[in-house]
C-alpha positions in Angstrom: -178.2 -8.9 -47.3 -175.9 -11.3 -45.4 -176.1 -14.9 -46.3 -176.9 -17.4 -43.5 -174.5 -20.3 -43.2 -175.5 -23.7 -44.4 -176.4 -26.3 -41.8 -173.5 -28.5 -40.7 -175.1 -31.6 -42.1 -175.1 -30.2 -45.7 -171.5 -29.1 -45.6 -168.4 -31.2 -46.5 -168.1 -32.2 -42.9 -171.0 -34.5 -43.5 -168.8 -36.8 -45.5 -166.5 -37.3 -42.5 -169.3 -37.7 -40.0 -171.0 -40.5 -42.1 -167.9 -42.7 -41.8 -168.8 -43.8 -38.3 -172.3 -44.7 -39.5 -170.8 -46.9 -42.3 -168.5 -48.6 -39.9 -171.5 -49.2 -37.6 -173.5 -50.8 -40.4 -170.6 -53.0 -41.3 -170.1 -54.1 -37.7 -173.8 -54.9 -37.3 -173.7 -56.9 -40.5 -170.7 -58.8 -39.3 -172.4 -59.5 -35.9 -175.6 -60.7 -37.7 -173.5 -63.1 -39.8 -171.7 -64.4 -36.8 -175.0 -64.8 -34.9 -176.4 -66.8 -37.9 -173.4 -69.1 -37.9 -173.7 -69.6 -34.1 -177.4 -70.1 -34.1 -177.5 -72.3 -37.2 -178.1 -75.5 -35.3 -181.0 -73.9 -33.5 -182.5 -72.5 -36.7 -182.2 -75.9 -38.3 -183.9 -77.7 -35.4 -186.7 -75.1 -35.3 -187.2 -75.4 -39.1 -187.4 -79.2 -38.7 -189.9 -78.9 -35.8 -192.2 -76.7 -37.9 -192.0 -79.3 -40.8 -192.8 -82.1 -38.4 -195.8 -80.2 -36.9 -197.0 -79.4 -40.5 -196.7 -83.1 -41.4 -198.5 -84.1 -38.2 -201.4 -81.8 -39.0 -201.7 -83.0 -42.5 -201.7 -86.6 -41.3 -204.4 -85.8 -38.7 -206.5 -84.1 -41.3 -206.2 -87.1 -43.7 -207.1 -89.6 -41.0 -210.8 -90.6 -41.1 -212.9 -89.6 -38.0 -213.6 -93.1 -37.0 -209.8 -93.8 -36.7 -208.9 -90.6 -34.7 -210.0 -92.2 -31.4 -207.7 -95.3 -31.6 -204.9 -93.1 -32.9 -205.2 -90.8 -29.8 -205.2 -93.9 -27.6 -202.1 -95.2 -29.2 -200.3 -91.8 -28.8 -201.3 -91.5 -25.2 -200.1 -95.0 -24.5 -196.8 -94.2 -26.2 -196.3 -91.0 -24.1 -197.1 -92.9 -20.9 -194.6 -95.7 -21.6 -191.9 -93.2 -22.4 -192.6 -91.3 -19.2 -192.4 -94.5 -17.1 -189.2 -95.7 -18.7 -186.0 -94.6 -16.9 -184.5 -91.7 -18.8 -187.4 -92.0 -21.1 -188.2 -88.2 -21.4 -184.5 -87.3 -21.9 -184.1 -90.0 -24.7 -187.4 -88.8 -26.3 -186.1 -85.2 -26.3 -182.8 -86.3 -27.9 -184.6 -88.4 -30.5 -187.0 -85.6 -31.4 -184.2 -83.1 -31.6 -182.2 -85.5 -33.9 -185.2 -86.0 -36.2 -185.9 -82.3 -36.3 -182.3 -81.6 -37.2 -182.4 -84.1 -40.0 -185.8 -82.9 -41.4 -184.9 -79.3 -41.1 -181.6 -79.5 -42.9 -181.1 -77.3 -46.0 -181.7 -79.5 -49.0 -181.2 -76.9 -51.6 -178.7 -78.3 -54.1 -175.6 -76.3 -54.8 -175.9 -74.3 -57.9 -173.5 -75.6 -60.4 -171.8 -73.7 -63.1 -174.2 -74.0 -66.1 -172.2 -72.0 -68.5 -171.1 -73.7 -71.7 -167.4 -74.8 -72.2 -165.2 -73.3 -74.7 -165.9 -76.1 -77.3 -169.7 -75.8 -76.6 -169.5 -72.0 -77.0 -167.9 -72.4 -80.4 -170.5 -74.8 -81.5 -173.3 -72.5 -80.4 -171.7 -69.6 -82.2 -171.4 -71.8 -85.3 -175.2 -72.6 -85.1 -175.9 -68.9 -84.7 -173.9 -67.9 -87.7 -175.4 -70.5 -89.9 -179.0 -69.2 -89.0 -178.1 -65.6 -89.9 -179.2 -65.9 -93.6 -182.6 -67.4 -92.6 -183.4 -65.2 -89.7 -182.1 -61.8 -90.9 -183.3 -59.1 -93.1 -181.6 -56.0 -94.6 -184.5 -53.7 -93.5 -184.2 -54.7 -89.8 -182.7 -51.8 -87.9 -181.8 -54.0 -84.9 -181.3 -57.6 -86.2 -181.4 -60.4 -83.7 -179.3 -62.5 -86.0 -176.2 -60.8 -87.5 -172.7 -61.9 -88.4 -170.3 -61.7 -85.4 -173.5 -61.1 -83.2 -174.3 -62.3 -79.7 -175.8 -65.9 -79.8 -176.8 -65.5 -76.1 -179.7 -63.1 -77.2 -181.1 -65.7 -79.6 -180.5 -69.0 -77.7 -182.5 -69.2 -74.5 -181.8 -72.8 -73.5 -179.4 -75.5 -74.6 -177.9 -78.7 -73.5 -175.1 -81.1 -74.8 -174.3 -84.8 -74.5 -171.0 -86.3 -73.5 -169.7 -86.1 -77.0 -170.3 -82.3 -77.2 -173.2 -82.5 -79.6 -176.4 -80.4 -78.9 -179.2 -82.5 -77.5 -181.6 -79.6 -76.7 -181.9 -76.0 -78.1 -184.4 -73.3 -77.8 -184.1 -70.3 -79.8 -186.0 -67.1 -80.6 -186.5 -65.9 -84.2 -187.7 -62.6 -85.6 -191.4 -62.1 -86.0 -191.1 -61.5 -89.8 -189.8 -65.0 -90.4 -192.4 -66.9 -92.4 -192.9 -69.7 -89.9 -196.2 -70.6 -91.6 -194.5 -71.9 -94.7 -193.4 -75.5 -94.7 -190.5 -74.8 -97.1 -189.0 -72.2 -94.7 -189.4 -74.5 -91.8 -187.8 -77.4 -93.6 -184.7 -75.4 -94.5 -184.1 -74.4 -90.8 -184.7 -77.9 -89.6 -182.3 -79.4 -92.1 -179.7 -76.8 -91.2 -180.0 -77.5 -87.5 -179.9 -81.2 -88.1 -176.8 -81.0 -90.2 -175.0 -78.7 -87.7 -176.1 -80.7 -84.6 -175.0 -84.1 -85.9 -176.5 -86.5 -88.2 -177.6 -90.1 -87.4 -180.0 -89.0 -84.8 -183.8 -88.1 -84.8 -184.7 -84.5 -83.9 -188.1 -83.2 -82.9 -188.9 -79.6 -83.7 -191.6 -77.7 -82.0 -192.5 -74.4 -83.5 -194.3 -71.8 -81.3 -195.6 -69.3 -83.8 -197.2 -67.1 -81.1 -194.0 -66.6 -79.1 -191.6 -66.8 -82.1 -189.6 -69.7 -80.6 -188.3 -72.9 -81.9 -187.4 -75.9 -79.7 -185.1 -78.6 -81.0 -184.6 -81.9 -79.0 -182.5 -85.0 -80.0 -184.5 -88.2 -79.5 -183.1 -91.4 -78.4 -183.9 -94.7 -80.1 -187.2 -96.5 -79.3 -186.7 -99.8 -77.5 -186.3 -102.7 -79.9 -186.1 -105.4 -77.2 -189.9 -105.6 -76.6 -191.3 -108.9 -77.7 -194.9 -110.0 -78.3 -196.8 -110.6 -75.0 -200.3 -110.1 -73.5 -200.8 -106.4 -73.1 -203.1 -105.0 -70.4 -205.7 -103.5 -72.6 -209.5 -103.3 -72.6 -211.7 -105.0 -75.2 -211.6 -102.9 -78.3 -208.1 -101.7 -77.7 -205.1 -102.9 -79.7 -201.5 -102.0 -79.1 -199.7 -101.1 -82.4 -196.4 -100.5 -80.7 -194.6 -98.1 -78.4 -193.5 -94.5 -78.7 -192.0 -91.7 -76.8 -193.1 -91.0 -73.2 -193.9 -87.4 -73.8 -196.2 -88.2 -76.8 -198.9 -90.1 -75.0 -200.4 -89.9 -71.5 -200.5 -93.7 -70.7 -198.1 -96.4 -70.0 -198.4 -100.2 -70.0 -196.5 -102.7 -67.9 -194.3 -104.9 -70.2 -191.9 -107.7 -69.5 -188.5 -107.4 -71.0 -185.5 -109.5 -70.1 -187.3 -110.9 -67.1 -188.1 -107.4 -65.6 -191.3 -105.5 -65.6 -191.1 -101.9 -66.8 -193.6 -99.3 -68.0 -193.6 -98.2 -71.7 -195.8 -95.7 -73.5 -198.0 -97.5 -76.1 -199.7 -96.4 -79.3 -203.2 -97.7 -78.7 -205.7 -98.2 -81.6 -209.4 -98.3 -80.6 -211.8 -100.2 -82.8 -215.5 -101.0 -82.5 -218.8 -99.1 -82.8 -217.5 -95.9 -81.1 -214.2 -95.8 -82.9 -213.5 -92.9 -85.3 -210.8 -95.0 -87.0 -212.3 -98.5 -87.4 -209.9 -99.6 -90.2 -206.1 -99.4 -90.6 -203.7 -99.1 -93.5 -200.0 -99.9 -93.1 -197.4 -99.1 -95.9 -193.7 -99.5 -95.9 -190.6 -100.9 -97.7 -190.1 -104.6 -98.1 -188.8 -106.1 -94.9 -189.8 -103.1 -92.8 -192.1 -105.1 -90.5 -195.6 -104.8 -92.1 -196.2 -108.6 -91.8 -194.9 -108.5 -88.3 -197.5 -105.7 -87.4 -200.3 -107.8 -89.0 -199.2 -110.9 -87.1 -199.1 -108.9 -83.8 -202.6 -107.5 -84.5 -204.0 -111.0 -85.4 -202.7 -112.4 -82.1 -204.2 -109.6 -80.0 -207.5 -109.8 -81.9 -207.9 -113.5 -81.2 -208.4 -112.7 -77.5 -211.9 -111.4 -78.1 -212.8 -112.1 -81.7 -212.3 -114.0 -85.0 -209.7 -113.4 -87.6 -209.6 -114.0 -91.4 -206.2 -113.7 -93.0 -205.5 -113.0 -96.7 -201.8 -113.6 -97.5 -201.5 -112.0 -100.9 -197.7 -112.3 -100.9 -197.9 -116.1 -100.6 -194.9 -116.2 -98.3 -196.7 -118.5 -95.7 -195.7 -116.3 -92.8 -199.2 -116.6 -91.4 -199.0 -120.4 -91.3 -198.8 -120.4 -87.4 -202.4 -119.1 -87.3 -203.9 -121.9 -89.5 -206.2 -124.2 -87.6 -206.2 -122.2 -84.4 -209.4 -121.4 -82.6 -210.8 -118.1 -83.7 -208.9 -118.2 -87.1 -211.7 -118.7 -89.7 -209.4 -118.9 -92.7 -205.8 -118.3 -93.8 -205.8 -118.0 -97.6 -203.0 -117.2 -100.0 -204.4 -118.2 -103.4 -206.7 -116.0 -105.5 -209.7 -118.4 -105.4 -209.6 -118.8 -101.7 -209.1 -115.1 -101.1 -212.1 -114.3 -103.3 -214.3 -116.9 -101.6 -213.2 -115.7 -98.1 -213.8 -112.0 -98.9 -217.2 -112.8 -100.5 -218.2 -114.6 -97.3 -217.0 -111.6 -95.3 -219.2 -109.3 -97.3 -222.2 -111.6 -96.7 -221.4 -111.9 -93.1 -221.2 -108.1 -92.7 -224.6 -107.7 -94.3 -226.0 -110.5 -92.1 -224.8 -108.8 -89.0 -226.3 -105.5 -90.1 -229.7 -107.1 -90.7 -229.9 -109.0 -87.4 -228.6 -106.0 -85.5 -231.3 -103.8 -87.0 -234.0 -106.3 -86.3 -232.8 -106.6 -82.7 -232.8 -102.8 -82.2 -236.3 -102.5 -83.7 -237.5 -105.2 -81.3 -235.9 -103.5 -78.3 -233.5 -106.3 -77.7 -229.7 -106.6 -77.7 -228.0 -107.8 -80.8 -227.1 -111.5 -80.9 -223.8 -112.6 -79.6 -222.5 -113.7 -83.1 -223.1 -110.1 -84.3 -221.4 -108.5 -81.5 -218.3 -110.7 -81.6 -215.5 -108.8 -83.4 -214.4 -110.0 -86.8 -211.0 -109.0 -88.2 -210.1 -109.2 -91.9 -206.3 -109.0 -92.2 -205.0 -108.6 -95.7 -201.3 -108.6 -96.5 -200.2 -107.6 -100.1 -203.7 -107.5 -101.4 -202.6 -105.6 -104.5 -200.7 -108.7 -105.6 -203.9 -110.6 -105.8 -205.6 -107.7 -107.5 -203.0 -107.8 -110.3 -203.4 -111.5 -110.6 -207.2 -111.2 -110.8 -206.9 -108.6 -113.5 -204.6 -111.0 -115.5 -207.0 -113.9 -115.2 -210.1 -111.8 -115.8 -211.6 -112.4 -112.3 -213.2 -110.0 -109.8 -210.9 -107.6 -107.9 -210.5 -108.7 -104.2 -210.4 -105.1 -103.2 -213.9 -104.6 -104.6 -215.2 -107.2 -102.1 -213.8 -105.1 -99.2 -216.2 -102.2 -99.9 -219.0 -103.5 -97.7 -216.8 -104.4 -94.7 -215.0 -101.0 -95.0 -218.1 -99.0 -95.3 -220.3 -100.7 -92.7 -217.6 -102.5 -90.6 -217.9 -100.2 -87.6 -221.6 -100.9 -87.1 -221.2 -104.6 -87.8 -218.1 -105.1 -85.5 -215.9 -105.8 -88.5 -212.3 -104.4 -88.6 -210.2 -104.3 -91.8 -206.4 -104.1 -91.7 -204.6 -103.8 -95.0 -200.7 -103.8 -95.3 -198.8 -103.2 -98.6 -195.7 -101.7 -99.9 -194.8 -98.2 -101.3 -194.1 -99.7 -104.7 -197.7 -100.9 -105.2 -199.5 -98.2 -103.2 -201.0 -96.6 -106.3 -202.8 -100.0 -106.9 -204.9 -99.6 -103.7 -208.6 -99.1 -104.5 -210.3 -95.9 -103.5 -212.5 -97.5 -100.8 -209.3 -98.8 -99.1 -207.8 -95.3 -99.1 -211.0 -93.6 -98.0 -212.0 -95.7 -95.1 -208.7 -96.5 -93.5 -208.3 -93.5 -91.2 -205.7 -95.2 -89.0 -202.4 -95.2 -90.8 -199.0 -96.6 -90.2 -195.7 -96.1 -92.1 -192.9 -98.5 -91.5 -189.3 -98.5 -92.6 -187.1 -95.7 -94.0 -189.2 -93.0 -95.6 -188.8 -89.4 -96.5 -190.9 -86.6 -94.9 -192.8 -86.3 -98.2 -193.8 -90.0 -98.2 -194.8 -89.9 -94.6 -197.0 -86.9 -95.2 -198.5 -88.5 -98.3 -199.7 -91.5 -96.3 -200.5 -90.0 -92.9 -201.7 -86.7 -94.1 -199.3 -84.7 -91.9 -195.5 -84.4 -91.8 -193.7 -86.0 -88.9 -192.4 -83.9 -86.1 -189.1 -85.6 -86.2 -186.5 -86.0 -88.9 -186.7 -89.5 -90.6 -183.6 -91.6 -90.7 -182.2 -93.4 -93.7 -181.7 -96.6 -91.7 -184.1 -97.9 -89.1 -184.6 -101.3 -87.4 -187.5 -103.5 -88.6 -190.9 -102.4 -87.1 -189.8 -98.8 -86.8 -192.0 -96.1 -88.3 -194.8 -93.6 -87.7 -198.5 -93.9 -86.8 -201.4 -91.5 -86.8 -205.0 -92.1 -85.6 -207.3 -90.1 -87.8 -206.5 -86.4 -87.3 -204.3 -86.9 -84.3 -200.7 -86.2 -83.9 -198.0 -88.2 -85.8 -196.3 -90.5 -83.3 -193.1 -92.5 -83.6 -193.7 -96.2 -83.5 -191.8 -99.3 -82.7 -193.8 -102.5 -83.4 -193.1 -105.3 -80.8 -191.1 -108.2 -82.2 -193.7 -110.8 -83.4 -191.7 -113.1 -85.9 -193.0 -116.2 -87.5 -192.3 -119.0 -85.0 -191.9 -121.5 -87.8 -189.1 -119.5 -89.5 -185.6 -121.0 -88.9 -184.2 -117.5 -88.5 -186.4 -116.8 -85.4 -184.7 -116.9 -82.1 -185.8 -119.4 -79.5 -187.0 -116.8 -77.1 -189.2 -115.1 -79.6 -190.5 -118.4 -80.9 -191.7 -119.4 -77.4 -193.2 -116.0 -76.8 -195.3 -116.1 -80.0 -196.4 -119.8 -79.6 -197.4 -119.0 -76.0 -199.8 -116.4 -77.2 -201.4 -118.5 -80.0 -204.8 -120.2 -79.1 -205.0 -123.9 -79.0 -205.6 -125.8 -82.3 -209.2 -126.3 -83.2 -208.3 -129.5 -85.3 -205.2 -131.6 -85.4 -202.2 -130.4 -87.3 -202.3 -133.2 -89.8 -206.0 -132.5 -90.4 -205.2 -128.8 -91.0 -202.6 -129.7 -93.6 -205.0 -132.0 -95.4 -207.7 -129.4 -95.4 -205.3 -126.8 -96.7 -204.5 -129.0 -99.8 -208.1 -130.1 -100.5 -210.7 -127.9 -102.1 -213.1 -126.3 -99.6 -216.5 -125.1 -100.7 -218.0 -122.0 -99.2 -221.7 -121.8 -98.3 -223.6 -118.6 -97.8 -226.7 -118.3 -95.8 -229.7 -116.1 -96.5 -229.8 -112.8 -94.8 -230.8 -113.1 -91.2 -229.2 -116.6 -90.6 -225.6 -117.4 -89.6 -223.3 -117.9 -92.5 -220.7 -120.7 -92.6 -217.3 -119.3 -93.4 -214.3 -121.0 -95.0 -213.0 -123.8 -92.8 -216.4 -125.0 -91.6 -216.7 -122.6 -88.6 -219.6 -120.4 -87.7 -219.4 -116.7 -86.9 -219.2 -117.1 -83.2 -215.8 -118.7 -83.3 -216.0 -122.2 -81.9 -215.7 -125.1 -84.4 -218.7 -126.8 -85.6 -219.1 -130.3 -84.5 
């Protein structure tokens, strides 16, 4: 049977017949590109008109109904004026066209070459090779990390500073890596820190669900912030400042004559606080006394303060005799008497508050006014009391620590790492807000805060630099505002004036305060249900007794 010839379109001549079609498509594409170039101004103006119309509709929708009538009148009056002015319509068309051309311009930034340079590529390859022993296994048939492998498969994002050091890195690791073990994590973090450059703090975020690790180099926290009146509500105290991404709040602060916003670490006290008491530990000279001085100055805005200076350095002398400061004691006898009064005062507040609640009345004002007990180096007095056979001052803090939240009593204790084991169990158990100041290892930070820091600690830090944690919250970097002793000769004039401006006025003359400090002062305790008289002859409400 004879075969029928194939159609012409399926034979080899179809290749030659498709050439005119390809040339036609190329010609049409060229014509379209040319038309786009020619009509580009018209396209820009039309895009701008659409944006102007959309903005006008949004403005009209946001205008209240009672204001739409006057707005229409103003628009009509404007159109009428333009129509009556010579060449008004022409000028209006030109103006609208110009505005539309400006609004409709293409504002898409030019895509820059984001590829790493040769030096950056070598550094990324070195990081990749260093991670091979940690992220590889012999049984893996297709390892993500292998010697002479491709680092682009593992590193999904990266950034470098001007010196060529990595500032941001996001990498993917195999699913079999034990990311739930702290030791395995620490090894990888130490390796990345060493290879990326020492002398900086790094934050590591492990995403176990996606098997990704993000590393970011953190800049230093601002150390130029001095003591000042912070915009806070009653019951809120600023411990210091931290990274912007760590908190969802900023406070306006004055620095160098300029106002700027900084993210604070806010500690909330009072009846509804889950962390009513605070413990701060650090190295000598790390800024623990500065933190206590800052807290005392802030507490004096709404309450009364009792200060126990166990170190006997006299760095709280600027508070003596001020309104709201019930006592500043550095000796063992005065500290015991003051803490005994604080115990009785806490019990009195509980009793009068309970009676007021049973009667259906609010608690008295003297029971609602916050009372702060600030103790610096209390373990030194505990050692002295043990030597002299007297009562331990820390035992007298049990009642304020256990019932302080209900009685509006806040206890703040600061000590050093060397004597931390001398802290009593009630102090350890009831101080849920924790602060670590000065250079400290990750193990020391975890021992105090209960969780490791998300950043790599530095061996050298400025005074007032450390970490803070409120209860079970995250560990935050902390920089305490500069609050030096204004009576210290080493204090700068600017800081001296800043601290003195925040102190309340003196309740008694300075010479009378000095005489009272050297003379023996008896302490009287009232019966439960009556106001007690604290050290210094002041009642629990704060004003001096006349």
